TIKE-726529 format. One record per residue (C-alpha): residue in three letters; x, z, y. Coordinates in steps of 0.2 Angstrom, whole numbers, always signed. Each point is the difference from the previous one (the first is absolute). Layout:
BEGIN
+------+-------+-------+-------+
| code |     u |     w |     v |
+------+-------+-------+-------+
|  ALA |     X |     Z |     Y |
...
+------+-------+-------+-------+
# end
This chain:
BEGIN
+------+-------+-------+-------+
| code |     u |     w |     v |
+------+-------+-------+-------+
|  MET |  +558 |  -455 |  -363 |
|  LYS |   +17 |    -8 |    -6 |
|  VAL |    +7 |   -17 |    +4 |
|  ASP |    +3 |   -10 |   -16 |
|  VAL |   +14 |   -13 |    +1 |
|  LEU |    +2 |   -17 |    -8 |
|  LEU |   +17 |    -8 |    +1 |
|  GLY |   +11 |   -12 |    -9 |
|  LEU |   +14 |    +6 |   -12 |
|  GLN |   +11 |   -16 |    +0 |
|  TRP |    +5 |   -13 |   +13 |
|  GLY |   -17 |    -3 |    +6 |
|  ASP |   -13 |   -13 |    -6 |
|  GLU |    -7 |   +12 |   -13 |
|  GLY |   -18 |    -3 |    +3 |
|  LYS |    -4 |   +13 |   +13 |
|  GLY |   -14 |   -10 |    +9 |
|  LYS |   -10 |    -2 |   -16 |
|  ILE |    +1 |   +18 |    -5 |
|  VAL |    -4 |    +6 |   +17 |
|  ASP |   -15 |   -11 |    +0 |
|  VAL |    -6 |    +7 |   -17 |
|  PHE |    +3 |   +18 |    +7 |
|  THR |    -9 |    -2 |   +17 |
|  PRO |   -18 |    +4 |    -6 |
|  LYS |    +7 |   +18 |    -5 |
|  TYR |    +7 |    +3 |   +18 |
|  ASP |    -6 |    +2 |   +17 |
|  ILE |   +16 |    -6 |    +9 |
|  ILE |   +14 |   -12 |    -5 |
|  ALA |   +15 |    +2 |   +11 |
|  ARG |   +16 |   -10 |    +1 |
|  PHE |   +15 |   +11 |    +4 |
|  GLN |   +15 |   -12 |    +2 |
|  GLY |    +6 |   -18 |    +0 |
|  GLY |    -7 |   -15 |    +9 |
|  PRO |    -4 |   -18 |    -3 |
|  ASN |   +15 |    -2 |   -12 |
|  ALA |   -12 |    +8 |   -12 |
|  GLY |   -12 |   -12 |    -9 |
|  HIS |   -15 |    +9 |   -10 |
|  THR |   -10 |   -12 |   -11 |
|  LEU |   -17 |    +4 |    -5 |
|  GLU |   -11 |   -11 |   -11 |
|  PHE |   -19 |    +2 |    -3 |
|  ASN |   -15 |   -11 |    -1 |
|  GLY |   +11 |   -15 |    -4 |
|  GLN |    +9 |    +2 |   +17 |
|  LYS |   +18 |    +5 |    +4 |
|  HIS |    +3 |   +10 |   +16 |
|  VAL |   +18 |    +4 |    +7 |
|  LEU |    +2 |   +14 |   +12 |
|  HIS |   +16 |    +4 |   +10 |
|  THR |    -4 |   +14 |   +12 |
|  ILE |   -18 |    +5 |    -3 |
|  PRO |    -4 |   +13 |   -14 |
|  SER |    -6 |    -7 |   -16 |
|  GLY |   -17 |   +10 |    +1 |
|  ILE |    -6 |   -11 |   +14 |
|  PHE |   -12 |   -10 |   -11 |
|  HIS |   -10 |   +16 |    -3 |
|  ALA |   -11 |    +2 |   +15 |
|  HIS |    -3 |   +19 |    -2 |
|  THR |   +18 |    +4 |    -1 |
|  LYS |   +10 |    +4 |   +15 |
|  ASN |   +17 |    -9 |    +1 |
|  LEU |   +15 |    +7 |   +10 |
|  ILE |   +16 |    -8 |    +6 |
|  GLY |   +11 |   +15 |    +2 |
|  ASN |   +14 |    +4 |   +13 |
|  GLY |   +13 |    -5 |   -13 |
|  VAL |    -6 |   -18 |    -1 |
|  ILE |    +7 |   -13 |   +11 |
|  ILE |   -12 |   -14 |    +6 |
|  ASP |    +3 |   -18 |    +6 |
|  PRO |   -16 |    -3 |   +10 |
|  TYR |    +0 |   -19 |    -3 |
|  ILE |    +1 |    +2 |   -19 |
|  PHE |   -13 |   +14 |    +1 |
|  GLU |   -12 |   -11 |   +10 |
|  GLN |    +2 |   -13 |   -14 |
|  GLU |    -5 |   +13 |   -13 |
|  ILE |   -15 |    +5 |   +10 |
|  GLU |    -6 |   -18 |    +2 |
|  LYS |    +1 |    -3 |   -19 |
|  LEU |   -10 |   +16 |    -3 |
|  TYR |   -13 |    -6 |   +12 |
|  ALA |    +0 |   -17 |    -9 |
|  ASN |    -5 |   +10 |   -16 |
|  ASN |   -14 |    +9 |    +9 |
|  ILE |   +10 |   +16 |    +1 |
|  GLU |    -2 |   +10 |   +17 |
|  PRO |   +17 |   +10 |    +2 |
|  LYS |    -5 |    +7 |   +17 |
|  LYS |   -13 |   +11 |    -9 |
|  ASN |   +12 |    +9 |   -12 |
|  LEU |   +18 |    -3 |    +6 |
|  TYR |   +10 |   +13 |   +10 |
|  ILE |   +18 |    -3 |    +7 |
|  SER |   +12 |   +13 |    +6 |
|  LYS |    +5 |    +0 |   +18 |
|  LYS |   +17 |    +5 |    -6 |
|  ALA |    +3 |   -15 |   -11 |
|  HIS |   +14 |   -11 |    +6 |
|  LEU |    -2 |   -18 |    +5 |
|  ILE |   +11 |   -14 |    -7 |
|  LEU |    +4 |   -10 |   +16 |
|  PRO |    +4 |   -19 |    -1 |
|  THR |   +18 |    +5 |    +4 |
|  HIS |    +1 |   +11 |   -15 |
|  ARG |    -2 |   -15 |   -11 |
|  LEU |   +13 |    -9 |   +10 |
|  LEU |   +12 |   +15 |    -3 |
|  ASP |    -4 |    +0 |   -18 |
|  ALA |    +6 |   -18 |    -1 |
|  VAL |   +15 |    +4 |   +10 |
|  TYR |    +6 |   +14 |   -11 |
|  GLU |    -4 |    -9 |   -16 |
|  GLN |   +10 |   -15 |    +6 |
|  ASP |   +15 |   +11 |    +5 |
|  LYS |    +1 |    +8 |   -18 |
|  GLY |    +5 |   -17 |    -7 |
|  GLY |    +2 |    +1 |   -18 |
|  GLU |    -5 |   +18 |    -1 |
|  LYS |   -18 |    -3 |    +6 |
|  ILE |   -13 |   +13 |    -5 |
|  GLY |   -14 |   -13 |    -3 |
|  SER |   -11 |    +6 |   +15 |
|  THR |   -17 |    -7 |    +1 |
|  LEU |    +4 |    -3 |   +18 |
|  LYS |   -16 |    +9 |    +6 |
|  GLY |   +10 |   +11 |   +12 |
|  ILE |    -2 |   +15 |   -10 |
|  GLY |   +18 |    +7 |    +1 |
|  PRO |    +2 |    -3 |   +19 |
|  THR |   -17 |    +8 |    +3 |
|  TYR |    +5 |   +16 |   -10 |
|  THR |   +17 |    +0 |    +9 |
|  ASP |    -9 |    +1 |   +17 |
|  LYS |   -11 |   +13 |    -6 |
|  VAL |   +14 |   +11 |    -6 |
|  ASN |   +10 |    -4 |   +16 |
|  ARG |   -15 |    +6 |   +10 |
|  SER |    -2 |   -16 |    +9 |
|  GLY |   -15 |    -8 |   -10 |
|  VAL |   -17 |    -6 |    +6 |
|  ARG |   -15 |    +9 |    -8 |
|  VAL |   -18 |    -5 |    -1 |
|  GLY |    -5 |   +12 |   +13 |
|  ASP |   +11 |    -8 |   +12 |
|  ILE |   -11 |   -16 |    +1 |
|  LEU |   -13 |   +11 |    +8 |
|  ASN |   +11 |    +5 |   +15 |
|  GLU |    +2 |    -9 |   +16 |
|  ASN |   +19 |    -1 |    -1 |
|  PHE |    -1 |    -9 |   -17 |
|  LYS |    +6 |   -17 |    +6 |
|  LEU |   +15 |    +8 |    +9 |
|  LYS |    +5 |   +10 |   -16 |
|  TYR |    -2 |   -16 |   -10 |
|  ASN |   +11 |   -11 |   +11 |
|  GLN |   +13 |   +13 |    +0 |
|  LYS |    +1 |    +0 |   -19 |
|  ARG |    -1 |   -19 |    +0 |
|  GLU |   +15 |    -1 |   +12 |
|  ASN |   +10 |   +13 |   -10 |
|  HIS |    -3 |    -9 |   -16 |
|  PHE |    +5 |   -17 |    +8 |
|  GLN |   +16 |    +7 |    +6 |
|  ILE |    +4 |    +6 |   -18 |
|  ALA |    -4 |   -17 |    -7 |
|  LYS |   +12 |    -8 |   +13 |
|  ALA |   +14 |   +12 |    -5 |
|  TYR |    -1 |    -7 |   -18 |
|  ASN |    +1 |   -18 |    +7 |
|  PHE |   -17 |    -4 |    -8 |
|  ASP |    -8 |   -17 |    +3 |
|  LEU |   -16 |    +5 |    +9 |
|  ASN |    -5 |   -17 |    +4 |
|  ASN |    -2 |    -5 |   -18 |
|  PHE |    -8 |   +16 |    -5 |
|  LYS |   -18 |    +0 |    -7 |
|  ILE |   -12 |   +13 |    -6 |
|  ASP |   -12 |    -7 |   -14 |
|  GLY |    +4 |   -17 |    +6 |
|  LYS |    -4 |    +3 |   +18 |
|  SER |   +13 |    +1 |   +15 |
|  PHE |    +3 |   +18 |    +6 |
|  GLU |   -10 |    -4 |   +16 |
|  GLU |   -15 |    -6 |   -10 |
|  TYR |    +0 |   +15 |   -12 |
|  GLU |    +2 |   +12 |   +14 |
|  LYS |   -15 |    -8 |    +9 |
|  ILE |   -12 |    +3 |   -15 |
|  TRP |    +8 |   +17 |    -4 |
|  LEU |    -5 |    +6 |   +18 |
|  ALA |   -17 |    -7 |    -2 |
|  SER |    -2 |    +9 |   -17 |
|  LEU |    +1 |   +17 |    +9 |
|  ASP |   -18 |    -2 |    +5 |
|  THR |    -5 |    +0 |   -18 |
|  LEU |   +10 |   +16 |    -3 |
|  LYS |    -7 |    +8 |   +16 |
|  SER |   -18 |    -3 |    -7 |
|  MET |    +3 |   +11 |   -15 |
|  LYS |    -2 |   +19 |    -2 |
|  LEU |   +17 |    +6 |    +6 |
|  VAL |    +1 |   +19 |    -4 |
|  ASP |   +12 |   +15 |    +0 |
|  SER |    +2 |    -3 |   -19 |
|  GLU |    +8 |   +17 |    -4 |
|  HIS |   -15 |    +9 |    +8 |
|  PHE |   -12 |   -12 |    -8 |
|  ILE |    +6 |    +2 |   -18 |
|  ASN |    +2 |   +19 |    +1 |
|  THR |   -18 |    +2 |    +7 |
|  GLU |    -7 |   -11 |   -14 |
|  LEU |    +9 |   +10 |   -13 |
|  LYS |    -6 |   +16 |    +8 |
|  ASN |   -18 |    -7 |    -1 |
|  GLY |    +2 |    -4 |   -19 |
|  ALA |    +5 |   -18 |    +0 |
|  SER |    +9 |    -7 |   -15 |
|  VAL |   +16 |   -10 |    +5 |
|  LEU |   +11 |   -13 |    -9 |
|  ALA |   +16 |    -4 |    +8 |
|  GLU |    +6 |   -18 |    -4 |
|  GLY |   +18 |    -4 |    -1 |
|  ALA |    +8 |   -17 |    +3 |
|  GLN |   +16 |    -7 |    -8 |
|  GLY |    +7 |   +11 |   -14 |
|  THR |   +10 |   +16 |    -3 |
|  MET |   +16 |   -10 |    -4 |
|  LEU |    -1 |    -7 |   +18 |
|  ASP |    +0 |   +17 |    +8 |
|  ILE |   +12 |    +1 |   +15 |
|  ASP |    +8 |   +16 |    -7 |
|  PHE |    -2 |    -1 |   -19 |
|  GLY |    -2 |   -19 |    -3 |
|  SER |   +14 |   -12 |    -5 |
|  TYR |    +8 |    +1 |   +17 |
|  PRO |    +4 |   -10 |   +10 |
|  PHE |   -12 |   -12 |    -8 |
|  VAL |   -15 |   +10 |    +5 |
|  THR |   -15 |    +0 |   +13 |
|  SER |    +1 |   +10 |   +16 |
|  SER |   -12 |   +14 |    -4 |
|  ASN |    -3 |   +14 |   -12 |
|  THR |   -11 |    -7 |   -14 |
|  ILE |    -1 |   +16 |   -10 |
|  VAL |   -12 |   +15 |    +1 |
|  SER |   +10 |    +8 |   +14 |
|  GLY |    -5 |   -15 |   +10 |
|  VAL |   -18 |    +5 |    -1 |
|  CYS |    +3 |   +16 |   +10 |
|  SER |   +10 |    -8 |   +14 |
|  GLY |   -10 |   -16 |    -1 |
|  LEU |   -17 |    +8 |    +2 |
|  GLY |    +4 |   +17 |    +7 |
|  ILE |    -6 |   +11 |   -14 |
|  ALA |    +8 |   +15 |    -7 |
|  PRO |    +9 |    +0 |   -18 |
|  GLN |   -12 |   +12 |    -8 |
|  LYS |   -14 |   -12 |    +4 |
|  ILE |    +7 |   -13 |   -13 |
|  GLY |   -11 |    -1 |   -16 |
|  ARG |    +2 |   -12 |   -14 |
|  VAL |   +14 |   -13 |    +1 |
|  PHE |    -4 |   -16 |    -9 |
|  GLY |   +15 |   -10 |    -4 |
|  LEU |    -1 |   -19 |    -4 |
|  PHE |   +12 |   -10 |   -10 |
|  LYS |    +0 |   -17 |    -8 |
|  ALA |    +2 |    -2 |   -19 |
|  TYR |   +16 |    -9 |    +5 |
|  CYS |   +10 |    +0 |   +16 |
|  THR |    +1 |   -12 |   +15 |
|  ARG |    +9 |    -1 |   +17 |
|  VAL |    -1 |   -11 |   +15 |
|  GLY |   +16 |    -3 |   +11 |
|  ASN |   +18 |    +6 |    -3 |
|  GLY |    +6 |   +16 |    -8 |
|  PRO |    +4 |    +8 |   -17 |
|  PHE |   -12 |    -3 |   -14 |
|  PRO |    +8 |    +6 |   -16 |
|  THR |   -13 |    -7 |   -12 |
|  GLU |    -1 |   -17 |    +8 |
|  LEU |    -2 |   -15 |   -12 |
|  HIS |    +9 |   -16 |    +5 |
|  ASP |    -7 |   -10 |   -15 |
|  GLN |   -15 |    -8 |    -7 |
|  VAL |    -8 |   +17 |    -3 |
|  GLY |    +1 |    +4 |   +18 |
|  GLU |    -8 |   -16 |    +5 |
|  GLU |   -14 |    +3 |   -13 |
|  LEU |    -3 |   +17 |    +8 |
|  ARG |    -1 |    -8 |   +18 |
|  LYS |   -12 |   -14 |    -6 |
|  SER |   -11 |   +11 |   -10 |
|  GLY |    -1 |   +13 |   +13 |
|  HIS |    -1 |   -12 |   +15 |
|  GLU |   +14 |    +9 |    +8 |
|  PHE |    +1 |    -7 |   +17 |
|  GLY |    +0 |   +11 |   +16 |
|  ALA |   -17 |    +3 |    +8 |
|  THR |    +9 |    +1 |   +17 |
|  THR |   +14 |   -12 |    -2 |
|  GLY |    -5 |   -11 |   -14 |
|  ARG |   +18 |    +2 |    -7 |
|  PRO |    +2 |    +0 |   -19 |
|  ARG |    +3 |   +18 |    -6 |
|  ARG |   +14 |    +4 |   -11 |
|  CYS |    -6 |    +6 |   -17 |
|  GLY |    +7 |   +12 |   -13 |
|  TRP |    -4 |   +13 |   -14 |
|  LEU |    -7 |   +17 |    +4 |
|  ASP |   +13 |   +12 |    +7 |
|  LEU |    -3 |   +18 |    -6 |
|  PRO |   +14 |    +9 |    +9 |
|  ALA |    -6 |    -8 |   +16 |
|  LEU |   -18 |    +5 |    -4 |
|  LYS |    +4 |   +18 |    -4 |
|  TYR |   +10 |    +1 |   +16 |
|  ALA |   -15 |    -6 |   +10 |
|  ILE |   -12 |   +13 |   -10 |
|  MET |   +12 |   +14 |    +5 |
|  LEU |    +1 |    -5 |   +18 |
|  ASN |   -19 |    -1 |    +2 |
|  GLY |    -6 |   +14 |   -11 |
|  VAL |   -11 |   -13 |    -9 |
|  THR |   -15 |    +8 |    -9 |
|  ASP |    -7 |   -16 |    -7 |
|  LEU |    +7 |   -17 |    -5 |
|  ILE |    -9 |   -17 |    +2 |
|  ILE |    +7 |   -14 |   -10 |
|  THR |    -4 |   -18 |    +7 |
|  LYS |    +3 |   -17 |    -6 |
|  SER |    +1 |    +5 |   -18 |
|  ASP |   -10 |   -16 |    -4 |
|  VAL |   +15 |   -10 |    +6 |
|  LEU |    +9 |    +5 |   -16 |
|  ASP |   -14 |    -6 |   -12 |
|  ASP |   +11 |   -14 |    -7 |
|  PHE |   +16 |    +9 |    -3 |
|  GLU |    +5 |    +4 |   -18 |
|  THR |   +13 |   +13 |    +5 |
|  ILE |    +1 |   +10 |   +17 |
|  GLN |   +16 |    +8 |    +5 |
|  VAL |    +1 |   +16 |   +10 |
|  CYS |   +15 |    +7 |    +9 |
|  THR |    +2 |   +18 |    -5 |
|  GLU |   +17 |    +3 |    +8 |
|  TYR |   +15 |    -8 |    +8 |
|  ASN |   +18 |    -3 |    -5 |
|  TYR |   +13 |    +3 |   +14 |
|  GLY |   +17 |    -3 |    -6 |
|  SER |    +2 |   +13 |   -14 |
|  GLN |   -14 |   +10 |    +7 |
|  LYS |   -18 |    +0 |    -6 |
|  MET |   -13 |    +4 |   +14 |
|  ASP |   -19 |    +4 |    -4 |
|  TYR |    -3 |    +2 |   +19 |
|  PHE |    +0 |   -11 |   +15 |
|  PRO |   +17 |    +2 |    +8 |
|  ASN |    +8 |    -3 |   +17 |
|  GLU |   +10 |   -13 |    -8 |
|  ILE |   -15 |   -11 |    -2 |
|  ASN |    +8 |   -14 |   +10 |
|  ASP |   +15 |    -1 |   -11 |
|  ALA |    +0 |   -16 |   -11 |
|  LYS |    +8 |   +10 |   -14 |
|  LEU |   -16 |   +10 |    -3 |
|  GLU |    -8 |    -8 |   -15 |
|  PRO |   -17 |    +4 |    -8 |
|  VAL |    -2 |    +6 |   -18 |
|  TYR |   -16 |    -6 |    -8 |
|  GLN |   -12 |    +6 |   -13 |
|  ALA |   -11 |   -13 |    -9 |
|  VAL |   -19 |    +3 |    -1 |
|  LYS |   -12 |   -11 |   -10 |
|  GLY |   -12 |   -11 |   +11 |
|  TRP |   -18 |    -1 |    -4 |
|  LYS |    -2 |   -19 |    +0 |
|  THR |   -18 |    +0 |    +5 |
|  SER |   -10 |    -2 |   +16 |
|  ILE |    -6 |   +16 |    +8 |
|  VAL |    -8 |    -8 |   +16 |
|  LYS |   -18 |    +3 |    -6 |
|  VAL |    +3 |   +17 |    -7 |
|  LYS |   -12 |   +13 |    +7 |
|  LYS |    +4 |   +16 |    -9 |
|  GLU |   +16 |    +9 |    -5 |
|  GLU |    -5 |    +0 |   -18 |
|  GLU |    +0 |   -19 |    +0 |
|  LEU |   +18 |    -1 |    +6 |
|  PRO |   +13 |    -6 |   -13 |
|  GLU |    +9 |   +13 |    -9 |
|  ASN |   +17 |    -7 |    +4 |
|  LEU |    -5 |    +2 |   +19 |
|  MET |    -5 |   +17 |    -3 |
|  ASP |   +17 |    +4 |    -8 |
|  TYR |    +8 |    -8 |   +15 |
|  ILE |   -10 |   +12 |   +12 |
|  ARG |    +3 |   +15 |   -11 |
|  PHE |   +19 |    -4 |    +0 |
|  ILE |    +0 |    +0 |   +19 |
|  GLU |   -10 |   +16 |    +1 |
|  GLN |   +12 |    +8 |   -12 |
|  GLN |   +15 |    -5 |   +10 |
|  THR |    -7 |    +4 |   +17 |
|  GLU |   -10 |   +15 |    -5 |
|  VAL |   -15 |    -6 |   +11 |
|  PRO |   -17 |    -7 |    -6 |
|  VAL |    -4 |   -18 |    +2 |
|  SER |   -18 |    +3 |    +7 |
|  ILE |    -4 |   -18 |    +4 |
|  VAL |    +4 |   -17 |    -9 |
|  SER |    -3 |   -16 |   +10 |
|  VAL |    -3 |   -15 |   -11 |
|  GLY |    -3 |   -13 |   +14 |
|  PRO |    -1 |    -3 |   +19 |
|  ASP |   -19 |    +3 |    +2 |
|  ARG |    -6 |   +17 |    +5 |
|  ASN |   -11 |    +0 |   -16 |
|  GLN |   +16 |    -2 |   -11 |
|  THR |    +4 |   +18 |    +1 |
|  ILE |    +0 |   +13 |   -14 |
|  PHE |    -1 |   +18 |    +4 |
|  ARG |    +8 |   +13 |   -12 |
|  PHE |    -6 |   +16 |    +8 |
+------+-------+-------+-------+
# end
C-alpha cells in the first residue's frame, strides 16, 4: 500500500483538520509527520467545533488508528489538555492513539527560550507562537534534545535537569528577566510543576517504535493518510525564510517524519483557500490593507485557532500556489472557504509579480523585497450563497469558472470543493 498525503499549500490555516476528518473513513491510519502545538486543526460536526494541536484529526473515528510520528514535537501539558477534552466528548484516545518514542519533547525552558529569542529580535520579530517550537527543533538538530522514549528511562530527571540548567544559562546570557516571565499566565515554577505531572498522561499512551509500526502496517495492507501541519510557504527550506516554521512542511517531511521510503508516497492532496491568509510577520504579496481585507477576515472568521491572532488576508496568489504544487508533486487540489467569497462582485487573482522592470510568474527568492508587486486578473464573483449546495451541478457557474481558471493555471484538477466548515459541506469531484 501507498501513503497518501494531505498538506497545506499556503501559509497554513487552509482547513486541513476538516478534510482529514472527512477522509478518515477511507483510511486505516492517520499519521501526523511534523510540527507541534503551534498547529491548530479545526473540525466541525454535529453542531460542535473541535480544535486539535498535536493529535491527528482522525481521532474522532474509533476504528481508525492515529499516529504521532517521530517528526512531531510534543508539549506534554498541552497534549494532556487535548486528551482531557477528548474524554469530555466521550472519545477514548488510549484505544487508537499511538505515539513515536522518537518524537521530541517541548520542555518548559524551550518556551522560555522562544520568548528570549523573540524579544532579542526587536523590530525583526518572526511572529512566533511562543510554543517553544524553534528551540525544540534546534536541540533536536543539535543532538541534545529530549525524546518521548527518554521519559521511560531511569535517568530522565537527570537529563531533564541538565537541559533545564543549560537553557537557563542561555536566558541569563541575554539578560532576560526570568522573574517576570510567565507561560500561559503561570509563573515558570507553576508551569513546570504541571508539565512534569502531565508526563504521566503521556506514559499511559501507546508509545511505539513508529517507523516499524507504520511500515509493518503498510506491509499488512493498511491504508495510511499522512496529515501535515502549517503550510508549504512556512517550510524551513522552501518557505518565505526566515519567516517560517522550524520543520519541513512539504512531502519530503513525510519520509523523514514517519520513517517511510519515497516510493511509498501515493496521492498528494494539496489544500488551498479560495483566497490567502497569513498569521505573524513575513512577506505576503497579495495582502489587503483595506476594507476588502477586513471583509475577508470577518466573513472567513480569520483568527488563529492556536493564538487567536487576527489573520492577514489577501487575494489568491497563483505563483505561490504553483510553486507549492511543484515542491509537493500535488496530484489533487482541494479548494476551501470558497463560501467566504459569496458576496464579492469581483474577485482578484494574482497571476504574476512585477519586480522592477522584470515580470515573474514564479515564486522567487526575492519574495521578502518590498519592491515585489502582485499583478492581478479580475474574475467575476457568483454573488450567491453556496453553503447549502450538496452537488457539483448546483454550484454557481461563475464559481465553476473560477475553479476551471485555477485548474488551467496550475494544471492540476480541483478534486474537492469545501463550501463550509462542517464535514457535510464537502463536494467531491472524483
